[in-house]
N, C-alpha and C positions, 0 to 999 in steps of 0.2 A: 896908137890904138890903146884905149883904156882896158884895164883887166876885164871889166864886165863885157865890153864888146868882144874881146878875144874869147872869153867863155861862150858867148852866144854864137860865135862863129866856128869854134873848134871844141869838140867834146870827145873824149875817150872815156868809155864806161866799161869797167871789167866787173862782172858780178858772178858770184857763185851761189846760185839758189835754185831751188826746185820750183818756185812759184814767183814769177816776175810779171808785173802788169804795167804797161805804159799806155795811158789812154790816147785816143786819136789825137794827133797832132800834125802839123806841117813840118816836114824835116828839112834840115840842111842835107847835103850829100851824105849818105849814110852807107857804111859797109857793115853787114852783119855776118858774124861767124860764131860757130859753137865748137867748143873743144870736147864736149861730152854731152850726150843726150840729144834733145831736139828742142826747137821753139816753133811757135806758130805766130804768124804775122798776117794782118788783114789790111787791104786797101778797100776803098769804096767798091772796087770791081772784082777783087780776086782775093783768095786766101793761099797762103804759102806755109809749107812745113819744111823747116830747115834742119838738117841733120849735120853729122860731123864731116861728111864728105863734100859739102858744098859751101856756097856763100850767096849772099843776097844783097843787091845794091838798090837803094832808093835814091832817085834823083832829087836834087834840090827842088823844094816845092811840093813834093809828093806827100799825100795824106796817108797816114797809116797808124795802126795800133799793134800791140803785141802783148 
């Protein structure tokens, strides 16, 4: 597997910010957690507010933004 193919298949993103925007896209399997504060995520059919006490999973192929 090439480095580019591995990057497209597996991504770990750690961000410390008060303002983060990721435009709508089709995701690989995604696990979202927050260590502090909250985040908001949208799919074509629902909105989610994620706090410190939970997690959010998007299946492979799910469209979402945050």
